[in-house]
Phi, psi and omega in degrees: 000122181272171182298329182294310183291326174299318178292323174295312180303312181302316176294329181285323176297322185290323176293317178294319178300311178299321172299315176300320181295321188291317180300313180303310179297325177292321179292322177298320184288311175309311182292323170306315177302314179300312178302314183290324175296319175302315184290323177298321186284320175300318179295318184294318180289337172292312176295323175302313181300314173308309181297320180288329179303327181304327186300325188267358181289132183300333177286318183264327182318310178296325172304306182311304191291323173301312183297329185278336178276308185216104182299324183290346186268001183286148175276169185299316175296320176295326181298315176305307177305310178307315182292325175294323176298312183296325183291314180293325174302311181302318181297314179296325176294323182294308180310306181304315183299315179289334178275359184076019184265047185230343199291209187296135183210118174054039174086005183250150179285324179223111178302315179300321177300309183299309180295320180292316178301308176303309179299318180288334178290309182285323185239082179309328178300326171295319177298321182301312186297318180300316180295314182283326192230308190300317179299329179297325177244034168256092197269341177284121180297326178292317178292319178304313180300316180299306173300321179297320179289325175290321179304310180301315180297317185281318185259353175068028172200163180291153172294137178275111186274014174273003175270135171218107172059043175089355178245131187266113188286350177279346180273349183277000000 
């Protein structure tokens, strides 16, 4: 065997080894992606559990239930707490929407649409919050469209877009 043949065999062996390393690295990247997706879901679930856990808190629970039934019946202090809870919930919802954890689930097109429509149907005070405040800090236009459509389905009317952070410009 001369040097030329040995060089060809070495190049083939190097190519096979390089391909094997590439396949191994691709499988590692897939596994790492799955792990990071799982971690995002766990973190999101933990945040959601914390947000929802406030509802049963003896201090905040009554405020939540009053606000969900009739937003306008909240005292000034209660309204601030209710708005903060809703904003935290909205931020979590927006993060899930942007991360792509909102898609098909058990035959529905949008989990966020269905959850919002259902919540706003049962608890009109949450819909009032969205219209007056929440829409102002929903920055993703696709999410805003999804939520506006859910609002229409739940409340039977379009969102009044004259509200910005609790101030209705038509009253000015």
